[in-house]
PDB file as gemmi writes it, atoms N, CA and C in Angstrom:
CRYST1    1.000    1.000    1.000  90.00  90.00  90.00 P 1                      
ATOM      1  N   MET A   1     -64.555  18.876 -47.895  1.00  0.00           N  
ATOM      2  CA  MET A   1     -62.724  18.728 -47.309  1.00  0.00           C  
ATOM      3  C   MET A   1     -62.543  18.970 -48.934  1.00  0.00           C  
ATOM      4  N   SER A   2     -61.528  19.556 -48.420  1.00  0.00           N  
ATOM      5  CA  SER A   2     -60.906  20.469 -49.760  1.00  0.00           C  
ATOM      6  C   SER A   2     -59.824  18.820 -50.158  1.00  0.00           C  
ATOM      7  N   SER A   3     -59.233  19.035 -51.498  1.00  0.00           N  
ATOM      8  CA  SER A   3     -58.119  17.970 -51.837  1.00  0.00           C  
ATOM      9  C   SER A   3     -56.780  17.896 -50.642  1.00  0.00           C  
ATOM     10  N   SER A   4     -56.731  18.585 -50.529  1.00  0.00           N  
ATOM     11  CA  SER A   4     -55.555  18.600 -49.399  1.00  0.00           C  
ATOM     12  C   SER A   4     -55.550  18.025 -48.125  1.00  0.00           C  
ATOM     13  N   ALA A   5     -56.305  18.405 -47.814  1.00  0.00           N  
ATOM     14  CA  ALA A   5     -56.996  17.833 -46.352  1.00  0.00           C  
ATOM     15  C   ALA A   5     -56.663  15.522 -46.625  1.00  0.00           C  
ATOM     16  N   SER A   6     -57.307  15.393 -47.429  1.00  0.00           N  
ATOM     17  CA  SER A   6     -57.306  13.982 -47.553  1.00  0.00           C  
ATOM     18  C   SER A   6     -55.677  13.093 -48.393  1.00  0.00           C  
ATOM     19  N   THR A   7     -54.794  13.690 -48.667  1.00  0.00           N  
ATOM     20  CA  THR A   7     -53.982  13.218 -48.893  1.00  0.00           C  
ATOM     21  C   THR A   7     -53.178  13.672 -47.411  1.00  0.00           C  
ATOM     22  N   TYR A   8     -53.328  14.275 -46.856  1.00  0.00           N  
ATOM     23  CA  TYR A   8     -52.803  14.192 -45.525  1.00  0.00           C  
ATOM     24  C   TYR A   8     -52.954  12.901 -44.534  1.00  0.00           C  
ATOM     25  N   ARG A   9     -52.212  12.215 -44.490  1.00  0.00           N  
ATOM     26  CA  ARG A   9     -52.106  11.277 -43.686  1.00  0.00           C  
ATOM     27  C   ARG A   9     -50.750  11.050 -42.682  1.00  0.00           C  
ATOM     28  N   ARG A  10     -51.640  11.008 -40.738  1.00  0.00           N  
ATOM     29  CA  ARG A  10     -50.845  11.124 -39.757  1.00  0.00           C  
ATOM     30  C   ARG A  10     -50.602  10.033 -40.043  1.00  0.00           C  
ATOM     31  N   PRO A  11     -49.107   9.917 -39.069  1.00  0.00           N  
ATOM     32  CA  PRO A  11     -48.018   8.095 -39.385  1.00  0.00           C  
ATOM     33  C   PRO A  11     -48.656   7.331 -38.108  1.00  0.00           C  
ATOM     34  N   ALA A  12     -49.176   6.633 -38.382  1.00  0.00           N  
ATOM     35  CA  ALA A  12     -49.148   5.175 -37.968  1.00  0.00           C  
ATOM     36  C   ALA A  12     -48.370   4.880 -36.426  1.00  0.00           C  
ATOM     37  N   ALA A  13     -49.196   5.042 -35.856  1.00  0.00           N  
ATOM     38  CA  ALA A  13     -49.196   4.686 -34.235  1.00  0.00           C  
ATOM     39  C   ALA A  13     -48.486   3.688 -33.649  1.00  0.00           C  
ATOM     40  N   GLY A  14     -46.704   3.651 -33.947  1.00  0.00           N  
ATOM     41  CA  GLY A  14     -46.035   2.517 -33.949  1.00  0.00           C  
ATOM     42  C   GLY A  14     -45.017   2.596 -33.053  1.00  0.00           C  
ATOM     43  N   VAL A  15     -43.727   1.960 -32.605  1.00  0.00           N  
ATOM     44  CA  VAL A  15     -42.201   2.464 -32.270  1.00  0.00           C  
ATOM     45  C   VAL A  15     -41.281   2.801 -33.299  1.00  0.00           C  
ATOM     46  N   ARG A  16     -40.744   4.120 -32.421  1.00  0.00           N  
ATOM     47  CA  ARG A  16     -39.916   4.891 -33.377  1.00  0.00           C  
ATOM     48  C   ARG A  16     -38.728   4.440 -32.663  1.00  0.00           C  
ATOM     49  N   TRP A  17     -38.163   3.645 -34.289  1.00  0.00           N  
ATOM     50  CA  TRP A  17     -37.050   2.744 -33.874  1.00  0.00           C  
ATOM     51  C   TRP A  17     -35.711   4.073 -33.953  1.00  0.00           C  
ATOM     52  N   ASP A  18     -35.889   5.451 -34.675  1.00  0.00           N  
ATOM     53  CA  ASP A  18     -34.503   6.149 -34.070  1.00  0.00           C  
ATOM     54  C   ASP A  18     -34.808   6.604 -32.486  1.00  0.00           C  
ATOM     55  N   LYS A  19     -35.597   6.717 -32.528  1.00  0.00           N  
ATOM     56  CA  LYS A  19     -35.482   7.119 -31.128  1.00  0.00           C  
ATOM     57  C   LYS A  19     -35.104   6.286 -29.783  1.00  0.00           C  
ATOM     58  N   VAL A  20     -35.408   4.589 -29.744  1.00  0.00           N  
ATOM     59  CA  VAL A  20     -35.267   4.282 -29.346  1.00  0.00           C  
ATOM     60  C   VAL A  20     -33.728   3.625 -29.165  1.00  0.00           C  
ATOM     61  N   GLY A  21     -33.174   3.487 -30.112  1.00  0.00           N  
ATOM     62  CA  GLY A  21     -31.888   3.370 -31.120  1.00  0.00           C  
ATOM     63  C   GLY A  21     -31.017   4.685 -30.365  1.00  0.00           C  
ATOM     64  N   ARG A  22     -31.448   5.692 -30.227  1.00  0.00           N  
ATOM     65  CA  ARG A  22     -30.373   7.101 -29.375  1.00  0.00           C  
ATOM     66  C   ARG A  22     -30.812   6.689 -27.999  1.00  0.00           C  
ATOM     67  N   LEU A  23     -31.872   5.901 -27.737  1.00  0.00           N  
ATOM     68  CA  LEU A  23     -31.914   5.986 -25.637  1.00  0.00           C  
ATOM     69  C   LEU A  23     -31.276   4.695 -25.803  1.00  0.00           C  
ATOM     70  N   ALA A  24     -31.084   3.555 -26.566  1.00  0.00           N  
ATOM     71  CA  ALA A  24     -30.145   2.527 -26.262  1.00  0.00           C  
ATOM     72  C   ALA A  24     -28.505   3.148 -26.237  1.00  0.00           C  
ATOM     73  N   MET A  25     -28.363   3.845 -27.116  1.00  0.00           N  
ATOM     74  CA  MET A  25     -27.252   4.572 -27.556  1.00  0.00           C  
ATOM     75  C   MET A  25     -26.740   4.948 -26.625  1.00  0.00           C  
ATOM     76  N   THR A  26     -27.833   6.433 -25.719  1.00  0.00           N  
ATOM     77  CA  THR A  26     -27.699   6.776 -24.417  1.00  0.00           C  
ATOM     78  C   THR A  26     -26.919   6.117 -23.415  1.00  0.00           C  
ATOM     79  N   ALA A  27     -28.082   4.806 -23.111  1.00  0.00           N  
ATOM     80  CA  ALA A  27     -27.543   4.133 -21.843  1.00  0.00           C  
ATOM     81  C   ALA A  27     -26.299   3.357 -22.028  1.00  0.00           C  
ATOM     82  N   VAL A  28     -25.803   3.012 -22.991  1.00  0.00           N  
ATOM     83  CA  VAL A  28     -24.882   2.015 -23.765  1.00  0.00           C  
ATOM     84  C   VAL A  28     -23.749   3.032 -23.399  1.00  0.00           C  
ATOM     85  N   ILE A  29     -23.547   4.483 -23.390  1.00  0.00           N  
ATOM     86  CA  ILE A  29     -22.168   5.148 -23.179  1.00  0.00           C  
ATOM     87  C   ILE A  29     -22.419   5.209 -21.591  1.00  0.00           C  
ATOM     88  N   LEU A  30     -23.447   5.646 -20.864  1.00  0.00           N  
ATOM     89  CA  LEU A  30     -23.668   5.547 -20.028  1.00  0.00           C  
ATOM     90  C   LEU A  30     -23.038   4.885 -18.819  1.00  0.00           C  
ATOM     91  N   ALA A  31     -23.013   3.209 -19.408  1.00  0.00           N  
ATOM     92  CA  ALA A  31     -22.905   2.125 -19.005  1.00  0.00           C  
ATOM     93  C   ALA A  31     -20.834   2.373 -18.806  1.00  0.00           C  
ATOM     94  N   LEU A  32     -20.726   3.129 -20.224  1.00  0.00           N  
ATOM     95  CA  LEU A  32     -18.850   2.764 -20.099  1.00  0.00           C  
ATOM     96  C   LEU A  32     -19.299   3.997 -19.845  1.00  0.00           C  
ATOM     97  N   LEU A  33     -19.165   4.825 -19.436  1.00  0.00           N  
ATOM     98  CA  LEU A  33     -18.610   6.257 -18.686  1.00  0.00           C  
ATOM     99  C   LEU A  33     -18.727   5.447 -17.177  1.00  0.00           C  
ATOM    100  N   ALA A  34     -19.951   4.655 -17.040  1.00  0.00           N  
ATOM    101  CA  ALA A  34     -19.970   4.872 -15.202  1.00  0.00           C  
ATOM    102  C   ALA A  34     -18.825   3.773 -14.781  1.00  0.00           C  
ATOM    103  N   LEU A  35     -18.246   2.616 -15.890  1.00  0.00           N  
ATOM    104  CA  LEU A  35     -16.781   1.409 -15.933  1.00  0.00           C  
ATOM    105  C   LEU A  35     -16.148   2.345 -15.788  1.00  0.00           C  
ATOM    106  N   TYR A  36     -16.080   3.141 -16.454  1.00  0.00           N  
ATOM    107  CA  TYR A  36     -14.695   4.124 -16.338  1.00  0.00           C  
ATOM    108  C   TYR A  36     -14.217   4.641 -15.498  1.00  0.00           C  
ATOM    109  N   VAL A  37     -15.500   5.156 -14.543  1.00  0.00           N  
ATOM    110  CA  VAL A  37     -15.100   6.109 -12.976  1.00  0.00           C  
ATOM    111  C   VAL A  37     -14.786   5.383 -12.460  1.00  0.00           C  
ATOM    112  N   ARG A  38     -15.037   3.683 -12.397  1.00  0.00           N  
ATOM    113  CA  ARG A  38     -15.112   3.118 -11.281  1.00  0.00           C  
ATOM    114  C   ARG A  38     -13.509   2.842 -11.932  1.00  0.00           C  
ATOM    115  N   SER A  39     -12.973   1.694 -12.499  1.00  0.00           N  
ATOM    116  CA  SER A  39     -11.890   1.316 -12.542  1.00  0.00           C  
ATOM    117  C   SER A  39     -10.594   3.051 -12.184  1.00  0.00           C  
ATOM    118  N   GLY A  40     -11.336   3.871 -12.696  1.00  0.00           N  
ATOM    119  CA  GLY A  40     -10.512   5.268 -12.427  1.00  0.00           C  
ATOM    120  C   GLY A  40     -10.535   5.245 -11.052  1.00  0.00           C  
ATOM    121  N   VAL A  41     -11.141   5.068 -10.019  1.00  0.00           N  
ATOM    122  CA  VAL A  41     -11.618   5.563  -8.791  1.00  0.00           C  
ATOM    123  C   VAL A  41     -10.868   3.962  -7.983  1.00  0.00           C  
ATOM    124  N   SER A  42     -10.984   3.164  -8.840  1.00  0.00           N  
ATOM    125  CA  SER A  42     -10.343   1.714  -7.596  1.00  0.00           C  
ATOM    126  C   SER A  42      -8.473   1.928  -8.346  1.00  0.00           C  
ATOM    127  N   LEU A  43      -8.393   2.225  -9.701  1.00  0.00           N  
ATOM    128  CA  LEU A  43      -6.532   2.762  -9.954  1.00  0.00           C  
ATOM    129  C   LEU A  43      -6.318   3.713  -8.807  1.00  0.00           C  
ATOM    130  N   LEU A  44      -6.726   4.825  -8.598  1.00  0.00           N  
ATOM    131  CA  LEU A  44      -6.828   5.826  -7.432  1.00  0.00           C  
ATOM    132  C   LEU A  44      -6.375   5.256  -6.039  1.00  0.00           C  
ATOM    133  N   GLY A  45      -7.376   4.760  -5.499  1.00  0.00           N  
ATOM    134  CA  GLY A  45      -7.041   3.678  -5.141  1.00  0.00           C  
ATOM    135  C   GLY A  45      -5.611   2.664  -4.800  1.00  0.00           C  
ATOM    136  N   ALA A  46      -5.813   2.059  -5.565  1.00  0.00           N  
ATOM    137  CA  ALA A  46      -4.156   1.052  -5.563  1.00  0.00           C  
ATOM    138  C   ALA A  46      -3.483   1.854  -5.458  1.00  0.00           C  
ATOM    139  N   TRP A  47      -3.373   3.109  -6.575  1.00  0.00           N  
ATOM    140  CA  TRP A  47      -2.018   3.819  -6.521  1.00  0.00           C  
ATOM    141  C   TRP A  47      -1.552   4.230  -5.023  1.00  0.00           C  
ATOM    142  N   SER A  48      -3.040   5.217  -4.339  1.00  0.00           N  
ATOM    143  CA  SER A  48      -2.651   5.630  -2.848  1.00  0.00           C  
ATOM    144  C   SER A  48      -2.520   4.125  -1.759  1.00  0.00           C  
ATOM    145  N   ALA A  49      -2.738   2.842  -2.229  1.00  0.00           N  
ATOM    146  CA  ALA A  49      -2.256   1.790  -1.401  1.00  0.00           C  
ATOM    147  C   ALA A  49      -0.934   1.391  -1.331  1.00  0.00           C  
ATOM    148  N   SER A  50      -0.472   1.780  -2.695  1.00  0.00           N  
ATOM    149  CA  SER A  50       0.879   1.349  -3.603  1.00  0.00           C  
ATOM    150  C   SER A  50       1.895   2.022  -2.440  1.00  0.00           C  
ATOM    151  N   ARG A  51       1.431   3.370  -2.498  1.00  0.00           N  
ATOM    152  CA  ARG A  51       2.145   4.770  -1.790  1.00  0.00           C  
ATOM    153  C   ARG A  51       2.697   3.897  -0.494  1.00  0.00           C  
ATOM    154  N   ALA A  52       1.090   4.101   0.590  1.00  0.00           N  
ATOM    155  CA  ALA A  52       0.720   3.055   1.632  1.00  0.00           C  
ATOM    156  C   ALA A  52       2.200   2.232   1.561  1.00  0.00           C  
ATOM    157  N   ASP A  53       2.030   1.808   1.040  1.00  0.00           N  
ATOM    158  CA  ASP A  53       2.897   0.128   0.941  1.00  0.00           C  
ATOM    159  C   ASP A  53       4.338   0.518   1.023  1.00  0.00           C  
ATOM    160  N   ARG A  54       4.477   1.302   0.433  1.00  0.00           N  
ATOM    161  CA  ARG A  54       5.766   1.764   0.131  1.00  0.00           C  
ATOM    162  C   ARG A  54       6.695   2.586   1.026  1.00  0.00           C  
ATOM    163  N   ALA A  55       5.915   3.399   1.640  1.00  0.00           N  
ATOM    164  CA  ALA A  55       6.501   3.957   3.154  1.00  0.00           C  
ATOM    165  C   ALA A  55       5.974   2.571   4.277  1.00  0.00           C  
ATOM    166  N   LYS A  56       5.980   2.307   4.279  1.00  0.00           N  
ATOM    167  CA  LYS A  56       5.720   0.648   5.117  1.00  0.00           C  
ATOM    168  C   LYS A  56       7.510   0.436   5.027  1.00  0.00           C  
ATOM    169  N   VAL A  57       7.799  -0.154   3.184  1.00  0.00           N  
ATOM    170  CA  VAL A  57       8.804  -1.324   2.980  1.00  0.00           C  
ATOM    171  C   VAL A  57       9.664  -0.138   3.594  1.00  0.00           C  
ATOM    172  N   VAL A  58       9.927   0.939   3.406  1.00  0.00           N  
ATOM    173  CA  VAL A  58      10.783   1.616   4.246  1.00  0.00           C  
ATOM    174  C   VAL A  58      11.138   1.849   5.182  1.00  0.00           C  
ATOM    175  N   GLN A  59      10.159   1.816   6.046  1.00  0.00           N  
ATOM    176  CA  GLN A  59      10.289   2.083   7.133  1.00  0.00           C  
ATOM    177  C   GLN A  59      10.352   0.764   7.859  1.00  0.00           C  
ATOM    178  N   LEU A  60      11.012  -0.526   7.806  1.00  0.00           N  
ATOM    179  CA  LEU A  60      10.487  -1.912   7.656  1.00  0.00           C  
ATOM    180  C   LEU A  60      11.916  -1.981   7.040  1.00  0.00           C  
ATOM    181  N   GLU A  61      12.469  -1.837   6.152  1.00  0.00           N  
ATOM    182  CA  GLU A  61      13.541  -2.061   6.274  1.00  0.00           C  
ATOM    183  C   GLU A  61      15.011  -1.114   6.702  1.00  0.00           C  
ATOM    184  N   ALA A  62      14.510  -0.048   7.454  1.00  0.00           N  
ATOM    185  CA  ALA A  62      15.606   0.655   7.940  1.00  0.00           C  
ATOM    186  C   ALA A  62      15.327  -0.453   9.723  1.00  0.00           C  
ATOM    187  N   GLU A  63      14.490  -0.835   9.934  1.00  0.00           N  
ATOM    188  CA  GLU A  63      14.009  -1.872  11.470  1.00  0.00           C  
ATOM    189  C   GLU A  63      14.596  -2.313  11.095  1.00  0.00           C  
ATOM    190  N   ASN A  64      14.926  -3.298  10.092  1.00  0.00           N  
ATOM    191  CA  ASN A  64      15.546  -4.331  10.124  1.00  0.00           C  
ATOM    192  C   ASN A  64      17.026  -4.332   9.681  1.00  0.00           C  
ATOM    193  N   ALA A  65      17.601  -2.792   9.154  1.00  0.00           N  
ATOM    194  CA  ALA A  65      19.214  -2.365   9.355  1.00  0.00           C  
ATOM    195  C   ALA A  65      19.290  -2.419  10.550  1.00  0.00           C  
ATOM    196  N   ARG A  66      18.458  -1.853  11.467  1.00  0.00           N  
ATOM    197  CA  ARG A  66      18.443  -1.552  12.999  1.00  0.00           C  
ATOM    198  C   ARG A  66      18.488  -2.597  13.674  1.00  0.00           C  
ATOM    199  N   LEU A  67      17.793  -3.789  13.950  1.00  0.00           N  
ATOM    200  CA  LEU A  67      18.099  -4.709  14.632  1.00  0.00           C  
ATOM    201  C   LEU A  67      19.205  -5.668  14.115  1.00  0.00           C  
ATOM    202  N   LYS A  68      19.449  -5.871  12.624  1.00  0.00           N  
ATOM    203  CA  LYS A  68      20.842  -6.426  12.119  1.00  0.00           C  
ATOM    204  C   LYS A  68      22.119  -5.794  12.936  1.00  0.00           C  
ATOM    205  N   ARG A  69      22.053  -4.971  12.507  1.00  0.00           N  
ATOM    206  CA  ARG A  69      23.389  -3.772  14.043  1.00  0.00           C  
ATOM    207  C   ARG A  69      23.326  -4.039  15.038  1.00  0.00           C  
ATOM    208  N   GLN A  70      21.915  -4.294  15.870  1.00  0.00           N  
ATOM    209  CA  GLN A  70      22.111  -4.376  16.835  1.00  0.00           C  
ATOM    210  C   GLN A  70      22.195  -6.723  17.295  1.00  0.00           C  
ATOM    211  N   ARG A  71      21.791  -6.557  16.273  1.00  0.00           N  
ATOM    212  CA  ARG A  71      22.755  -8.670  16.687  1.00  0.00           C  
ATOM    213  C   ARG A  71      23.759  -8.144  16.644  1.00  0.00           C  
ATOM    214  N   SER A  72      23.890  -8.195  16.035  1.00  0.00           N  
ATOM    215  CA  SER A  72      25.827  -8.305  15.171  1.00  0.00           C  
ATOM    216  C   SER A  72      26.877  -7.750  16.651  1.00  0.00           C  
ATOM    217  N   GLN A  73      26.243  -6.324  17.312  1.00  0.00           N  
ATOM    218  CA  GLN A  73      26.546  -6.111  18.718  1.00  0.00           C  
ATOM    219  C   GLN A  73      26.649  -7.236  19.595  1.00  0.00           C  
ATOM    220  N   LEU A  74      25.342  -7.758  20.004  1.00  0.00           N  
ATOM    221  CA  LEU A  74      24.693  -8.361  21.065  1.00  0.00           C  
ATOM    222  C   LEU A  74      25.613 -10.193  20.435  1.00  0.00           C  
ATOM    223  N   TYR A  75      25.853 -10.399  19.660  1.00  0.00           N  
ATOM    224  CA  TYR A  75      26.448 -11.829  19.387  1.00  0.00           C  
ATOM    225  C   TYR A  75      27.874 -11.963  18.462  1.00  0.00           C  
ATOM    226  N   GLY A  76      28.203 -10.617  18.772  1.00  0.00           N  
ATOM    227  CA  GLY A  76      29.510 -10.976  18.036  1.00  0.00           C  
ATOM    228  C   GLY A  76      30.933 -10.597  19.097  1.00  0.00           C  
ATOM    229  N   ARG A  77      32.094 -11.412  18.813  1.00  0.00           N  
ATOM    230  CA  ARG A  77      33.270 -11.669  19.825  1.00  0.00           C  
ATOM    231  C   ARG A  77      33.481  -9.957  21.027  1.00  0.00           C  
ATOM    232  N   GLU A  78      32.928  -8.724  20.352  1.00  0.00           N  
ATOM    233  CA  GLU A  78      33.624  -7.987  21.485  1.00  0.00           C  
ATOM    234  C   GLU A  78      32.484  -8.015  22.293  1.00  0.00           C  
ATOM    235  N   ALA A  79      31.352  -8.287  21.991  1.00  0.00           N  
ATOM    236  CA  ALA A  79      30.285  -7.921  22.713  1.00  0.00           C  
ATOM    237  C   ALA A  79      30.368 -10.067  24.261  1.00  0.00           C  
ATOM    238  N   ALA A  80      31.055 -10.974  24.023  1.00  0.00           N  
ATOM    239  CA  ALA A  80      30.679 -11.735  24.207  1.00  0.00           C  
ATOM    240  C   ALA A  80      32.173 -11.377  25.859  1.00  0.00           C  
ATOM    241  N   GLU A  81      33.067 -11.153  24.824  1.00  0.00           N  
ATOM    242  CA  GLU A  81      34.233 -10.627  25.825  1.00  0.00           C  
ATOM    243  C   GLU A  81      33.390  -9.643  26.864  1.00  0.00           C  
ATOM    244  N   GLU A  82      32.983  -8.663  26.449  1.00  0.00           N  
ATOM    245  CA  GLU A  82      32.519  -7.896  27.407  1.00  0.00           C  
ATOM    246  C   GLU A  82      31.559  -8.496  28.447  1.00  0.00           C  
ATOM    247  N   GLN A  83      30.623  -9.272  27.881  1.00  0.00           N  
ATOM    248  CA  GLN A  83      30.134  -9.311  29.084  1.00  0.00           C  
ATOM    249  C   GLN A  83      30.986 -10.653  30.184  1.00  0.00           C  
ATOM    250  N   ALA A  84      31.964 -10.778  29.649  1.00  0.00           N  
ATOM    251  CA  ALA A  84      33.132 -11.959  30.648  1.00  0.00           C  
ATOM    252  C   ALA A  84      33.310 -11.065  31.100  1.00  0.00           C  
ATOM    253  N   ARG A  85      33.651 -10.011  31.202  1.00  0.00           N  
ATOM    254  CA  ARG A  85      34.488  -9.407  32.411  1.00  0.00           C  
ATOM    255  C   ARG A  85      34.296  -8.611  32.721  1.00  0.00           C  
ATOM    256  N   ARG A  86      32.446  -8.520  32.364  1.00  0.00           N  
ATOM    257  CA  ARG A  86      31.414  -8.092  33.467  1.00  0.00           C  
ATOM    258  C   ARG A  86      31.031  -9.049  34.687  1.00  0.00           C  
ATOM    259  N   LEU A  87      31.231 -10.324  34.335  1.00  0.00           N  
ATOM    260  CA  LEU A  87      31.895 -11.607  34.829  1.00  0.00           C  
ATOM    261  C   LEU A  87      32.668 -11.863  36.369  1.00  0.00           C  
ATOM    262  N   GLY A  88      33.617 -11.357  35.577  1.00  0.00           N  
ATOM    263  CA  GLY A  88      35.036 -11.077  36.394  1.00  0.00           C  
ATOM    264  C   GLY A  88      35.676 -12.474  35.438  1.00  0.00           C  
ATOM    265  N   MET A  89      35.756 -12.833  34.179  1.00  0.00           N  
ATOM    266  CA  MET A  89      36.593 -13.710  33.708  1.00  0.00           C  
ATOM    267  C   MET A  89      37.231 -13.106  33.736  1.00  0.00           C  
ATOM    268  N   ALA A  90      38.556 -13.844  32.614  1.00  0.00           N  
ATOM    269  CA  ALA A  90      40.139 -13.254  32.274  1.00  0.00           C  
ATOM    270  C   ALA A  90      40.434 -14.585  31.267  1.00  0.00           C  
ATOM    271  N   ARG A  91      41.529 -13.956  30.088  1.00  0.00           N  
ATOM    272  CA  ARG A  91      41.701 -14.919  29.150  1.00  0.00           C  
ATOM    273  C   ARG A  91      43.064 -16.474  30.032  1.00  0.00           C  
ATOM    274  N   PRO A  92      43.093 -16.628  29.699  1.00  0.00           N  
ATOM    275  CA  PRO A  92      43.640 -17.819  29.768  1.00  0.00           C  
ATOM    276  C   PRO A  92      45.461 -17.403  29.891  1.00  0.00           C  
ATOM    277  N   GLY A  93      46.008 -17.004  30.677  1.00  0.00           N  
ATOM    278  CA  GLY A  93      46.878 -16.237  31.085  1.00  0.00           C  
ATOM    279  C   GLY A  93      47.214 -14.813  31.687  1.00  0.00           C  
ATOM    280  N   GLU A  94      46.473 -14.309  31.530  1.00  0.00           N  
ATOM    281  CA  GLU A  94      45.875 -12.838  31.020  1.00  0.00           C  
ATOM    282  C   GLU A  94      45.992 -12.709  33.167  1.00  0.00           C  
ATOM    283  N   PRO A  95      46.590 -11.279  33.805  1.00  0.00           N  
ATOM    284  CA  PRO A  95      46.997 -11.816  35.190  1.00  0.00           C  
ATOM    285  C   PRO A  95      45.442 -11.198  35.551  1.00  0.00           C  
ATOM    286  N   LEU A  96      44.819 -11.665  36.465  1.00  0.00           N  
ATOM    287  CA  LEU A  96      43.563 -11.235  37.306  1.00  0.00           C  
ATOM    288  C   LEU A  96      43.847 -10.490  38.554  1.00  0.00           C  
ATOM    289  N   TYR A  97      43.355  -9.017  38.454  1.00  0.00           N  
ATOM    290  CA  TYR A  97      43.375  -8.569  39.578  1.00  0.00           C  
ATOM    291  C   TYR A  97      41.981  -8.580  41.012  1.00  0.00           C  
ATOM    292  N   VAL A  98      42.037  -8.863  41.584  1.00  0.00           N  
ATOM    293  CA  VAL A  98      41.027  -9.004  42.567  1.00  0.00           C  
ATOM    294  C   VAL A  98      41.236  -7.408  43.489  1.00  0.00           C  
ATOM    295  N   ILE A  99      40.287  -6.475  43.810  1.00  0.00           N  
ATOM    296  CA  ILE A  99      40.772  -5.084  44.892  1.00  0.00           C  
ATOM    297  C   ILE A  99      39.631  -5.288  45.462  1.00  0.00           C  
ATOM    298  N   SER A 100      40.235  -5.778  46.788  1.00  0.00           N  
ATOM    299  CA  SER A 100      38.529  -5.366  47.809  1.00  0.00           C  
ATOM    300  C   SER A 100      39.206  -4.490  49.033  1.00  0.00           C  
ATOM    301  N   GLY A 101      37.757  -4.111  49.469  1.00  0.00           N  
ATOM    302  CA  GLY A 101      38.135  -3.365  51.205  1.00  0.00           C  
ATOM    303  C   GLY A 101      37.961  -1.751  49.910  1.00  0.00           C  
ATOM    304  N   LEU A 102      37.276  -1.389  49.461  1.00  0.00           N  
ATOM    305  CA  LEU A 102      37.030  -0.669  49.193  1.00  0.00           C  
ATOM    306  C   LEU A 102      36.077   0.291  49.682  1.00  0.00           C  
ATOM    307  N   PRO A 103      36.002   1.585  49.848  1.00  0.00           N  
ATOM    308  CA  PRO A 103      34.981   2.542  50.891  1.00  0.00           C  
ATOM    309  C   PRO A 103      33.219   2.452  49.836  1.00  0.00           C  
ATOM    310  N   PRO A 104      32.633   2.385  50.458  1.00  0.00           N  
ATOM    311  CA  PRO A 104      31.500   2.366  49.041  1.00  0.00           C  
ATOM    312  C   PRO A 104      31.455   4.116  49.174  1.00  0.00           C  
ATOM    313  N   ASN A 105      30.897   3.711  47.969  1.00  0.00           N  
ATOM    314  CA  ASN A 105      30.543   5.301  47.165  1.00  0.00           C  
ATOM    315  C   ASN A 105      29.026   6.272  47.581  1.00  0.00           C  
TER     316      ASN A 105                                                      
END                                                                             
């Protein structure tokens, strides 16, 4: 054997910490990336839901305004007077005329 062959030594079989470190760092980066993606998807879902909720609120506000107008028409003074007239009532002192004997239409 030559002298150069005797000085060459193979590395001892052991743990390659540089590779373990790279693998661990890759795993951590992938986990962080997964968390960012999941939070991004969650954020998009919340944004979409908020848009749908805003549209529903606008629709409900319009319906609320319509119902308030209808309530004021139904319970206002004019509505009460109109209903009383349909029932044949008159204000005190107001002449009341009853027409009978009309031919049917």
